[in-house]
C-alpha positions as CSV (number, residue, x, y, z in Angstrom):
1,M,-43.3,-140.3,6.5
2,C,-42.1,-143.8,7.6
3,G,-41.9,-146.5,10.2
4,I,-38.8,-146.8,12.4
5,F,-37.4,-149.4,14.7
6,G,-34.2,-150.0,16.7
7,I,-32.6,-152.3,19.1
8,I,-29.6,-151.9,21.3
9,T,-28.8,-155.0,23.2
10,T,-26.1,-157.2,24.7
11,K,-27.5,-160.2,22.6
12,P,-25.4,-161.3,19.6
13,R,-26.6,-160.6,16.0
14,A,-27.8,-164.2,15.6
15,E,-30.4,-163.6,18.3
16,V,-31.4,-160.2,16.9
17,S,-31.8,-160.8,13.3
18,E,-35.2,-162.6,13.4
19,P,-36.9,-160.1,15.8
20,L,-35.5,-157.2,13.7
21,A,-37.1,-158.7,10.5
22,R,-40.4,-159.2,12.3
23,A,-40.5,-155.6,13.4
24,A,-39.7,-154.3,9.9
25,Q,-42.5,-156.3,8.5
26,A,-44.9,-155.2,11.1
27,L,-44.2,-151.6,10.0
28,A,-44.6,-152.4,6.2
29,H,-47.8,-150.5,5.9
30,R,-46.2,-147.3,7.0
31,G,-43.6,-147.4,4.3
32,P,-44.5,-149.3,1.2
33,D,-41.8,-147.7,-1.0
34,D,-38.6,-149.0,0.5
35,E,-37.1,-151.1,3.4
36,G,-33.7,-150.7,5.1
37,V,-32.2,-153.0,7.8
38,E,-28.7,-152.2,9.1
39,F,-26.5,-153.6,11.9
40,L,-24.6,-150.5,13.2
41,R,-22.6,-152.5,15.7
42,E,-22.2,-156.3,16.5
43,S,-21.5,-157.7,19.9
44,Q,-18.4,-159.8,20.1
45,G,-19.3,-161.1,23.5
46,G,-17.0,-158.8,25.5
47,Q,-17.9,-156.9,28.7
48,G,-20.2,-154.1,27.8
49,D,-20.2,-155.0,24.1
50,L,-23.4,-154.1,22.2
51,T,-25.3,-155.1,19.1
52,V,-27.0,-152.1,17.6
53,A,-29.5,-152.4,14.7
54,F,-31.9,-150.0,13.0
55,A,-34.9,-150.9,10.6
56,H,-36.8,-148.5,8.4
57,R,-39.8,-148.7,6.1
58,R,-40.1,-145.7,3.8
59,L,-42.9,-143.7,2.3
60,S,-41.1,-141.5,-0.2
61,I,-42.1,-137.8,-0.1
62,L,-38.9,-135.7,-0.3
63,D,-36.0,-136.8,-2.6
64,L,-37.6,-139.9,-4.1
65,S,-34.3,-141.1,-5.3
66,P,-32.2,-143.9,-3.6
67,A,-30.2,-141.1,-2.0
68,G,-33.0,-140.8,0.6
69,H,-32.7,-144.4,1.7
70,Q,-32.7,-145.1,5.4
71,P,-31.4,-146.0,7.8
72,M,-28.9,-143.4,6.7
73,R,-25.1,-143.1,7.8
74,D,-22.9,-140.0,7.9
75,S,-19.6,-141.3,6.5
76,A,-17.7,-138.4,8.0
77,T,-18.7,-139.3,11.6
78,G,-20.0,-142.8,11.5
79,N,-23.4,-141.6,13.0
80,W,-26.7,-143.2,11.9
81,I,-30.4,-142.0,11.8
82,T,-33.6,-143.6,11.3
83,Y,-36.3,-141.0,11.0
84,N,-40.1,-140.6,10.5
85,G,-41.7,-137.4,9.6
86,E,-41.0,-134.1,7.7
87,V,-39.0,-131.1,8.7
88,F,-40.5,-128.7,6.2
89,N,-37.9,-126.0,6.5
90,F,-35.0,-128.3,5.9
91,R,-33.6,-126.3,3.0
92,D,-33.4,-123.2,5.3
93,V,-31.7,-125.4,7.9
94,R,-29.3,-126.8,5.5
95,R,-27.8,-123.6,4.3
96,P,-25.9,-122.6,7.5
97,L,-24.6,-126.2,7.7
98,E,-23.2,-125.9,4.3
99,A,-21.7,-122.5,5.3
100,R,-19.9,-124.4,8.0
101,G,-18.3,-126.8,5.4
102,L,-20.8,-129.7,5.6
103,T,-21.5,-131.4,2.3
104,F,-24.7,-133.3,1.3
105,N,-25.4,-136.2,-1.0
106,S,-29.1,-136.0,-1.2
107,E,-32.0,-133.5,-1.3
108,S,-33.7,-135.1,1.7
109,D,-34.5,-133.6,5.0
110,T,-33.1,-136.8,6.6
111,E,-29.5,-135.9,5.8
112,V,-30.0,-132.4,7.1
113,L,-31.2,-133.8,10.4
114,L,-28.4,-136.5,10.6
115,K,-25.6,-134.0,10.0
116,G,-27.2,-131.1,11.9
117,F,-27.8,-133.2,15.0
118,G,-24.4,-134.7,14.8
119,L,-22.9,-131.2,14.8
120,A,-24.9,-129.5,17.4
121,G,-26.9,-132.2,19.3
122,R,-30.2,-131.0,20.9
123,E,-29.4,-127.4,20.0
124,A,-30.2,-128.3,16.4
125,I,-33.8,-129.1,17.2
126,A,-34.7,-125.4,17.7
127,D,-34.5,-124.8,14.0
128,W,-36.7,-127.6,13.0
129,R,-40.3,-126.9,11.8
130,G,-42.5,-129.8,11.3
131,M,-43.3,-133.3,12.7
132,F,-40.6,-135.9,13.6
133,A,-39.7,-138.9,15.5
134,L,-36.2,-140.2,15.2
135,G,-33.5,-142.5,16.5
136,F,-29.9,-141.2,16.3
137,W,-26.8,-143.3,17.0
138,D,-23.6,-141.5,17.9
139,D,-21.0,-144.2,17.1
140,R,-18.1,-142.5,18.9
141,Q,-20.0,-141.8,22.1
142,R,-21.9,-145.2,21.8
143,Q,-25.0,-143.2,22.7
144,L,-28.6,-143.5,21.3
145,T,-30.9,-140.4,21.2
146,L,-34.6,-140.6,20.5
147,V,-36.4,-137.3,19.7
148,R,-40.1,-136.5,19.3
149,D,-41.7,-133.3,17.9
150,R,-43.0,-130.6,20.1
151,L,-46.8,-131.4,19.8
152,G,-46.5,-135.2,19.6
153,I,-47.7,-135.5,15.9
154,K,-45.5,-138.5,15.3
155,P,-45.4,-141.3,17.7
156,L,-42.4,-143.0,19.3
157,Y,-42.4,-145.8,21.8
158,Y,-39.7,-147.7,23.7
159,Y,-39.2,-150.8,26.0
160,Y,-36.2,-151.6,28.2
161,D,-35.6,-154.7,30.3
162,G,-31.9,-153.9,31.3
163,E,-30.6,-156.2,28.5
164,S,-32.4,-154.9,25.5
165,F,-33.6,-151.5,24.6
166,L,-36.2,-151.3,21.8
167,F,-37.9,-148.4,20.1
168,A,-40.4,-148.2,17.3
169,S,-43.1,-146.0,15.6
170,E,-45.8,-148.5,16.7
171,I,-46.4,-150.7,19.7
172,R,-47.4,-153.6,17.5
173,A,-43.9,-153.5,16.0
174,L,-42.4,-153.9,19.5
175,L,-44.7,-156.8,20.2
176,A,-43.9,-158.5,16.9
177,T,-40.2,-158.9,18.0
178,G,-41.3,-161.4,20.6
179,L,-39.0,-159.6,23.1
180,V,-41.8,-157.6,24.8
181,P,-44.1,-159.4,27.2
182,R,-47.7,-159.1,26.1
183,R,-49.1,-157.8,29.3
184,L,-51.8,-155.1,29.7
185,S,-51.0,-152.2,32.0
186,R,-53.7,-151.7,34.6
187,A,-52.9,-148.1,35.0
188,A,-53.2,-147.7,31.2
189,I,-56.6,-149.4,31.2
190,D,-57.8,-147.1,33.9
191,S,-56.5,-144.2,31.7
192,Y,-58.3,-145.6,28.7
193,L,-61.6,-145.9,30.5
194,A,-61.2,-142.4,31.8
195,F,-60.6,-140.7,28.5
196,G,-61.3,-143.1,25.6
197,S,-57.5,-143.4,24.9
198,V,-54.4,-144.2,27.0
199,Q,-52.7,-141.0,28.2
200,E,-49.0,-140.7,27.7
201,P,-46.4,-141.6,28.8
202,L,-48.3,-144.9,29.4
203,T,-49.3,-147.3,26.7
204,I,-51.7,-150.1,26.8
205,I,-48.7,-152.6,27.3
206,E,-47.0,-152.8,30.5
207,N,-43.4,-151.5,30.5
208,V,-43.8,-149.9,27.1
209,Y,-43.8,-146.1,27.2
210,A,-44.1,-143.2,24.9
211,I,-41.5,-140.5,24.4
212,L,-43.5,-137.5,25.5
213,P,-44.0,-134.6,23.0
214,G,-41.1,-132.1,23.1
215,H,-38.9,-134.6,24.8
216,L,-35.7,-136.6,24.0
217,L,-34.3,-139.7,25.5
218,T,-30.7,-140.8,25.7
219,L,-29.3,-144.3,26.4
220,K,-25.6,-144.6,27.2
221,D,-23.8,-147.3,29.2
222,G,-27.2,-148.9,30.0
223,H,-28.6,-145.7,31.7
224,V,-31.8,-144.0,30.3
225,R,-32.4,-140.3,30.8
226,T,-35.3,-138.2,29.4
227,E,-35.6,-134.5,29.3
228,A,-37.7,-131.7,27.7
229,Y,-36.2,-129.6,25.0
230,W,-39.5,-127.7,24.6
231,K,-42.5,-127.0,26.7
232,L,-46.1,-126.0,26.0
233,H,-46.2,-122.8,28.0
234,A,-49.1,-120.5,28.6
235,T,-48.5,-117.6,30.9
236,S,-50.2,-114.3,31.6
237,Q,-46.9,-112.5,32.0
238,L,-46.4,-112.8,28.2
239,Q,-49.9,-112.3,27.0
240,K,-50.3,-109.6,24.3
241,L,-52.8,-106.9,24.4
242,L,-52.9,-106.0,20.8
243,K,-55.5,-104.2,18.8
244,P,-57.8,-106.7,17.0
245,R,-56.5,-105.6,13.5
246,E,-52.9,-106.1,14.6
247,A,-53.6,-109.4,16.2
248,I,-55.3,-110.7,13.1
249,A,-52.5,-109.5,10.9
250,E,-50.0,-111.4,12.9
251,I,-52.1,-114.6,13.0
252,R,-52.6,-114.4,9.2
253,D,-48.8,-114.2,8.6
254,L,-48.1,-117.2,10.7
255,L,-51.0,-119.2,9.1
256,L,-49.8,-118.6,5.6
257,E,-46.1,-119.4,6.7
258,S,-47.3,-122.6,8.1
259,I,-49.3,-123.6,5.0
260,R,-46.5,-122.8,2.6
261,L,-44.2,-125.0,4.6
262,R,-46.6,-127.8,4.5
263,L,-46.9,-127.6,0.8
264,V,-43.2,-128.6,0.5
265,S,-43.2,-132.0,-1.3
266,D,-41.9,-133.9,-4.2
267,V,-45.3,-135.6,-4.7
268,P,-48.8,-134.0,-5.0
269,V,-50.5,-132.8,-1.8
270,G,-54.3,-133.2,-1.1
271,V,-56.5,-131.9,1.6
272,F,-59.3,-133.3,3.9
273,L,-62.3,-131.0,3.4
274,S,-65.4,-131.6,5.7
275,G,-67.0,-128.2,5.2
276,G,-66.3,-127.1,8.8
277,I,-64.4,-124.0,9.7
278,D,-61.0,-125.6,10.3
279,S,-60.8,-127.6,7.0
280,S,-62.3,-124.7,5.1
281,A,-59.8,-122.4,6.5
282,V,-57.0,-124.7,5.4
283,V,-58.4,-124.8,1.9
284,S,-58.6,-121.1,1.6
285,L,-55.0,-120.7,2.9
286,M,-53.7,-123.3,0.4
287,R,-55.4,-121.3,-2.4
288,Q,-53.8,-118.2,-1.2
289,A,-50.4,-120.0,-1.1
290,T,-50.5,-121.7,-4.5
291,N,-52.0,-121.4,-8.0
292,S,-51.5,-125.2,-8.6
293,E,-54.3,-127.7,-8.5
294,I,-55.7,-128.5,-5.1
295,K,-57.3,-131.9,-4.7
296,S,-59.9,-131.9,-1.8
297,F,-61.6,-135.0,-0.4
298,S,-64.7,-135.4,1.7
299,I,-66.8,-138.2,3.0
300,C,-70.5,-137.9,2.1
301,F,-73.3,-140.0,3.4
302,K,-76.6,-140.7,1.8
303,E,-78.2,-140.4,5.3
304,Q,-78.9,-136.6,5.5
305,E,-78.5,-136.4,9.3
306,F,-74.7,-137.2,8.8
307,N,-74.2,-135.5,5.4
308,E,-72.2,-132.3,5.1
309,Q,-71.7,-132.5,1.3
310,A,-73.3,-129.2,0.6
311,Y,-70.8,-127.3,2.8
312,A,-67.8,-129.1,1.4
313,E,-68.9,-128.4,-2.2
314,K,-69.5,-124.8,-1.4
315,I,-65.9,-124.4,-0.3
316,A,-64.5,-126.5,-3.1
317,N,-66.4,-124.3,-5.7
318,Q,-65.3,-121.0,-4.1
319,F,-61.6,-122.0,-3.9
320,Q,-61.6,-123.9,-7.2
321,T,-60.4,-127.2,-5.9
322,S,-60.5,-130.5,-7.8
323,H,-63.1,-131.9,-5.4
324,H,-63.6,-135.7,-4.8
325,P,-66.8,-136.5,-2.7
326,V,-66.6,-140.0,-1.5
327,F,-70.1,-141.4,-1.0
328,V,-70.4,-143.9,1.8
329,T,-73.6,-145.7,3.0
330,G,-73.8,-146.7,6.6
331,E,-73.6,-150.3,5.5
332,Q,-70.4,-149.7,3.6
333,A,-68.8,-147.9,6.6
334,L,-69.8,-150.7,8.8
335,A,-68.1,-153.1,6.4
336,Q,-64.9,-151.2,6.7
337,L,-65.2,-151.2,10.5
338,P,-63.2,-154.4,11.1
339,H,-60.4,-153.1,9.0
340,A,-60.4,-149.7,10.9
341,L,-60.3,-151.6,14.2
342,S,-57.3,-153.7,13.0
343,A,-55.4,-150.5,12.1
344,M,-55.5,-149.3,15.7
345,D,-52.1,-149.4,17.3
346,Q,-53.7,-148.8,20.7
347,P,-57.4,-149.0,21.5
348,S,-59.4,-145.8,20.9
349,I,-63.0,-144.7,20.7
350,D,-62.1,-142.4,17.8
351,G,-60.4,-142.6,14.4
352,V,-62.7,-144.7,12.2
353,N,-63.6,-141.5,10.2
354,T,-59.9,-140.9,9.5
355,Y,-59.5,-144.5,8.2
356,L,-62.3,-143.9,5.7
357,I,-61.1,-140.6,4.4
358,S,-57.5,-141.7,4.2
359,Q,-58.4,-144.8,2.2
360,A,-60.2,-142.5,-0.3
361,V,-57.3,-140.2,-0.7
362,V,-54.8,-143.1,-1.3
363,Q,-57.2,-144.7,-3.8
364,A,-57.1,-141.5,-5.7
365,G,-53.3,-141.8,-6.0
366,L,-52.0,-139.4,-3.4
367,K,-49.4,-139.9,-0.6
368,V,-49.9,-136.6,1.3
369,A,-52.9,-134.8,2.7
370,V,-53.3,-131.6,4.8
371,S,-55.8,-131.6,7.7
372,G,-57.4,-129.0,9.8
373,L,-56.8,-130.9,13.0
374,G,-56.0,-128.7,16.0
375,G,-58.1,-125.7,15.1
376,D,-60.5,-126.2,18.0
377,E,-57.6,-126.5,20.5
378,V,-55.6,-123.5,19.2
379,F,-58.6,-121.1,18.5
380,A,-60.8,-122.1,21.5
381,G,-63.4,-123.7,19.3
382,Y,-65.0,-126.3,21.6
383,G,-68.2,-125.2,23.5
384,F,-66.7,-125.6,26.9
385,F,-64.2,-122.8,26.3
386,R,-67.0,-120.4,26.9
387,T,-67.8,-121.8,30.4
388,I,-64.4,-122.9,31.5
389,A,-63.8,-119.8,33.6
390,R,-67.0,-120.6,35.6
391,D,-66.1,-124.3,35.7
392,E,-62.6,-123.4,37.1
393,Q,-64.2,-121.1,39.7
394,L,-66.4,-124.0,40.9
395,R,-63.4,-126.3,41.0
396,R,-61.5,-124.0,43.3
397,Q,-64.6,-123.5,45.6
398,V,-65.1,-127.2,45.8
399,M,-61.4,-127.6,46.9
400,N,-62.1,-125.9,50.1
401,V,-64.8,-128.4,51.1
402,P,-63.7,-131.4,53.2
403,L,-63.4,-134.6,51.2
404,G,-65.9,-136.5,53.4
405,L,-68.6,-133.9,52.8
406,R,-68.0,-133.9,49.1
407,K,-68.1,-137.6,48.8
408,A,-71.4,-137.6,50.8
409,A,-72.9,-135.0,48.4
410,A,-71.6,-137.0,45.5
411,S,-73.3,-140.2,46.6
412,A,-76.6,-138.3,47.1
413,L,-76.3,-136.8,43.6
414,H,-75.6,-140.2,42.0
415,A,-78.6,-141.6,43.8
416,A,-81.0,-138.8,42.9
417,V,-80.0,-138.0,39.3
418,S,-78.9,-140.0,36.4
419,N,-77.5,-138.1,33.5
420,P,-73.9,-137.4,32.2
421,R,-73.8,-133.8,33.6
422,A,-74.7,-135.0,37.1
423,A,-72.2,-137.8,36.9
424,K,-69.5,-135.4,36.0
425,L,-70.4,-133.0,38.8
426,G,-70.5,-135.9,41.2
427,A,-67.0,-136.8,40.0
428,L,-65.8,-133.3,40.6
429,L,-67.3,-133.4,44.2
430,E,-65.6,-136.8,45.1
431,S,-62.3,-136.2,43.3
432,D,-59.1,-136.3,45.3
433,H,-57.2,-134.7,42.4
434,L,-58.7,-131.3,42.4
435,S,-55.3,-129.9,41.4
436,E,-56.2,-131.0,37.9
437,H,-58.0,-128.6,35.6
438,S,-61.7,-129.0,35.2
439,V,-61.2,-129.4,31.4
440,Q,-60.4,-133.0,32.4
441,L,-64.1,-133.4,33.4
442,H,-65.3,-132.4,29.9
443,R,-63.1,-135.2,28.5
444,Q,-64.1,-137.9,31.0
445,L,-65.6,-141.0,29.6
446,F,-66.1,-143.0,32.8
447,T,-66.0,-141.3,36.2
448,R,-63.6,-142.4,38.9
449,H,-66.4,-144.3,40.7
450,Q,-67.6,-146.0,37.5
451,R,-63.9,-147.1,36.7
452,E,-63.6,-148.5,40.2
453,V,-66.6,-150.6,39.7
454,L,-65.4,-151.8,36.3
455,L,-61.8,-152.5,37.4
456,G,-62.4,-153.2,41.1
457,H,-61.1,-150.9,43.8
458,A,-57.5,-149.8,43.2
459,G,-54.8,-150.6,45.7
460,P,-51.8,-148.3,46.3
461,P,-50.6,-146.2,43.4
462,S,-48.5,-148.1,40.9
463,V,-45.3,-146.9,39.4
464,D,-47.3,-146.3,36.2
465,S,-50.1,-144.3,37.7
466,T,-47.6,-142.2,39.6
467,R,-45.7,-141.6,36.4
468,L,-48.9,-140.5,34.6
469,A,-49.9,-138.2,37.5
470,Q,-46.5,-136.6,37.5
471,W,-46.8,-135.8,33.8
472,T,-50.3,-134.4,34.2
473,A,-49.1,-132.2,37.1
474,S,-46.2,-131.0,34.9
475,R,-48.5,-130.1,32.1
476,F,-50.7,-128.1,34.5
477,A,-47.7,-126.3,36.0
478,N,-46.7,-125.1,32.6
479,C,-49.9,-123.2,32.2
480,A,-50.8,-122.5,35.8
481,E,-50.2,-118.7,35.6
482,A,-52.5,-118.3,32.5
483,D,-56.2,-117.5,32.2
484,A,-58.7,-120.4,32.3
485,V,-59.2,-120.3,28.5
486,N,-55.5,-120.6,27.8
487,Q,-55.0,-123.2,30.4
488,A,-57.7,-125.3,28.7
489,S,-56.1,-124.7,25.3
490,A,-52.7,-125.8,26.5
491,L,-54.1,-128.9,28.4
492,E,-56.2,-129.9,25.3
493,L,-53.2,-129.5,23.1
494,G,-51.2,-131.8,25.3
495,G,-54.1,-134.1,26.2
496,Y,-57.0,-134.9,23.9
497,L,-55.3,-133.6,20.7
498,S,-52.0,-135.5,21.5
499,N,-53.4,-138.7,23.0
500,T,-56.5,-139.2,20.8
501,L,-56.8,-137.1,17.7
502,L,-53.1,-137.1,16.6
503,R,-52.4,-140.7,17.5
504,D,-55.6,-141.9,15.7
505,T,-54.8,-139.8,12.7
506,D,-51.3,-141.3,12.5
507,S,-52.4,-144.9,12.8
508,M,-55.4,-144.7,10.6
509,S,-53.7,-142.7,7.9
510,M,-50.5,-144.7,7.9
511,A,-52.5,-147.9,7.7
512,H,-52.9,-146.8,4.0
513,G,-49.5,-145.4,3.6
514,L,-50.8,-141.7,3.8
515,E,-48.9,-138.8,5.4
516,V,-51.2,-136.2,7.1
517,R,-49.9,-132.7,7.7
518,V,-51.4,-130.5,10.4
519,P,-50.6,-126.8,9.7
520,L,-52.9,-125.4,12.4
521,I,-50.6,-126.8,15.1
522,D,-47.4,-125.4,13.8
523,H,-45.4,-124.8,17.0
524,K,-44.8,-121.0,16.3
525,L,-48.5,-120.5,15.7
526,V,-49.3,-122.4,18.9
527,E,-46.8,-120.3,20.9
528,H,-48.2,-117.1,19.5
529,M,-51.9,-118.1,20.3
530,L,-51.0,-119.0,23.9
531,N,-49.7,-115.5,24.4
532,I,-53.0,-113.9,23.4
533,T,-55.5,-113.4,26.3
534,G,-58.1,-116.1,26.4
535,Q,-61.0,-113.7,26.6
536,A,-59.9,-112.0,23.3
537,K,-60.4,-115.4,21.5
538,L,-64.0,-115.5,22.5
539,R,-66.8,-113.5,20.7
540,A,-70.5,-114.0,21.3
541,G,-72.1,-115.8,18.4
542,K,-68.8,-116.2,16.6
543,Q,-67.0,-119.5,16.5
544,K,-63.1,-119.3,16.2
545,W,-63.5,-115.7,15.2
546,M,-59.7,-115.1,15.1
547,L,-59.2,-118.0,12.7
548,V,-62.1,-116.8,10.5
549,E,-60.9,-113.3,10.4
550,S,-57.4,-114.2,9.7
551,V,-58.4,-116.2,6.8
552,G,-60.7,-113.5,5.7
553,D,-62.8,-115.1,2.8
554,L,-64.9,-117.9,4.3
555,P,-68.7,-117.9,3.5
556,A,-71.1,-117.2,6.3
557,E,-72.9,-120.5,5.6
558,V,-69.8,-122.2,6.9
559,T,-68.7,-119.9,9.7
560,D,-72.1,-119.3,11.2
561,R,-73.7,-122.7,11.2
562,P,-73.8,-124.8,14.5
563,K,-70.6,-126.7,15.2
564,R,-70.7,-130.4,14.6
565,G,-68.0,-133.0,14.2
566,F,-67.6,-135.7,11.6
567,E,-70.2,-138.3,12.8
568,L,-70.8,-142.0,12.1
569,P,-73.9,-143.7,13.2
570,F,-72.4,-145.7,16.0
571,K,-75.5,-145.6,18.2
572,H,-77.5,-147.2,15.5
573,W,-74.9,-149.8,14.7
574,L,-74.6,-150.8,18.4
575,Q,-78.3,-151.2,18.6
576,G,-78.6,-153.1,15.5
577,A,-75.8,-154.7,13.2
578,L,-73.3,-154.9,16.0
579,R,-75.6,-155.9,18.8
580,E,-74.7,-159.7,18.7
581,Q,-70.9,-158.8,18.5
582,I,-71.2,-156.5,21.5
583,E,-73.0,-159.0,23.6
584,A,-70.6,-161.7,22.8
585,S,-67.7,-159.4,23.6
586,L,-69.1,-158.4,26.9
587,Q,-69.3,-162.1,27.9
588,S,-65.9,-163.1,26.5
589,S,-63.1,-164.3,28.7
590,R,-60.5,-162.2,27.2
591,L,-61.2,-159.4,29.6
592,A,-62.6,-161.5,32.4
593,G,-59.5,-160.9,34.5
594,V,-59.4,-157.2,33.7
595,L,-63.0,-155.9,33.8
596,N,-65.9,-156.8,35.9
597,T,-68.3,-158.7,33.5
598,D,-71.4,-157.8,35.5
599,A,-70.5,-154.2,35.5
600,S,-69.9,-154.2,31.8
601,T,-73.3,-155.9,31.2
602,T,-74.9,-153.2,33.4
603,I,-73.5,-150.5,31.1
604,W,-74.8,-152.3,28.1
605,Q,-78.3,-152.5,29.6
606,S,-78.2,-148.8,30.5
607,F,-77.2,-147.8,27.0
608,L,-80.1,-150.0,25.6
609,A,-82.5,-148.1,27.9
610,G,-81.1,-144.8,26.7
611,N,-79.5,-143.8,30.0
612,T,-75.8,-143.7,28.9
613,T,-73.9,-142.7,25.8
614,W,-72.8,-145.1,23.0
615,S,-69.2,-144.1,23.4
616,R,-69.0,-145.9,26.8
617,I,-70.1,-149.3,25.4
618,W,-68.1,-148.8,22.3
619,S,-65.0,-148.3,24.4
620,L,-65.4,-151.6,26.1
621,Y,-65.9,-153.3,22.7
622,V,-62.9,-151.7,21.1
623,L,-60.7,-152.7,24.1
624,D,-61.8,-156.3,23.8
625,N,-61.4,-156.3,20.1
626,W,-57.8,-154.9,20.4
627,V,-56.9,-157.6,23.0
628,A,-58.2,-160.4,20.7
629,R,-56.2,-159.0,17.7
630,N,-52.9,-158.3,19.5
631,L,-52.6,-160.3,22.7
632,S,-54.5,-163.5,22.2
633,S,-52.3,-166.5,21.6
């Protein structure tokens, strides 16, 4: 797990060296074990001549020797790679390459990807199991290729102004070069206010974009082209009608295979254990896959309303892990809050919990941890999965009502009722984007009307807003033929999971130099689950029953208790210890040209009166804080 950066430019080396060094330094937290900076080509000032440079910060997980150093060059072809991630089945991928006469100088997955991609190009990706973001330079073709893993576990961003093309693991590394203008994207801010995180391919910075999950980008002769090599499909034509016992047996095999792959490491591997179904299932599967010591970690609060210590300890005892409860008071968590905010590569309303648990794991001496992230999306665990078919029926009915009548009804509803459910129903009525799935409403932070008040009425669609709408429509098209549950699952995997949970997990864990592996979203498992009918995944009174049955040995105290997420007392903090900071933030000039100050203050007053959720005011504070840290001169 690492940090990567690259630049392809017509500028000479003398103008590139300093920005390159600044980018490498900005990524130092991602790779504390080694640094590599290489000039692959140097412009001599001729027509079409290029300077090409890669930088790498390494967190050593596989092949800890200097042979795994990056950027890595293939001496036989002159190709280069800078790579972040892990391809867990690299030994299986390597064998047929060796059979074709290729030789290897290391025991790293990096060299397997370098030589495999050099030999087969995009066709090589089909064999890769894991998480990856890489830059590949084909010296003979003078072509750059960027590749991002199928589910978007590892981030990859780029910027191009026609003269210089830059890519990096983090937006802050791009900004550190001084070559990327520090301008906020209005479309991205609207997206952030809608969902609590910026939706890809947009980023918070104008003209900086994310490589989409399952996509690759090529740059040759100054021309950029992007294409999908894998799509998140859900289609009723392929859905399997298996007997429950057969279905569970297949899922169990895929789960165990995924877990075994993610135990591949040359350093010890720990596990996040909250005591919920997903993390408990991962611990059980790890115990089934290995007899070695398993170190588990959980955050425990002295305040009982937030404490899940008993459930985590029950799982730790049952599966004989070496358990490390980390006791945190609300005051201690609050003290870490500025550090967590500074770790955000983009503003997000989530992620602080991952910062705290990652810090504890690293302090215990580990570099790798396994997480149960993705279980709700894959196994239909969120509460709305049980009502999504009804919600979709309502959406389709509303589509047939003229927009003018719907807006009038929405206005009446807003005036008569003030609660989140009514606000979301009103947003549905007045929406002119009813082609979008109703799962979007369940994730909505601010409604369209509320965003217009905060940002001012939008003008014609921008290039960025059109770009985002096209990707949203494409995601929906990939699952349009499936049932409502599988549609919601696919959209959550490509939406909330990718844009919030995975992104936050990456930035918050890598702030401490920790690699987090996510076996419940192995792409083969995801493909399989999206081919099982949605209704089969739901059972009355049973949460994620297919996951529970496939694991087979989780205690009822864990599987039958009400679902709850990892919670921090933000509501209490905003009303108390953070109140002065919030009020100062709302009156700051940093966002005066972006957000309507009066509207922000109204939201704050509504929160204090108990009429809106803490997450809305928290989102405004986080945005202001991010701008202060990253864009203020």
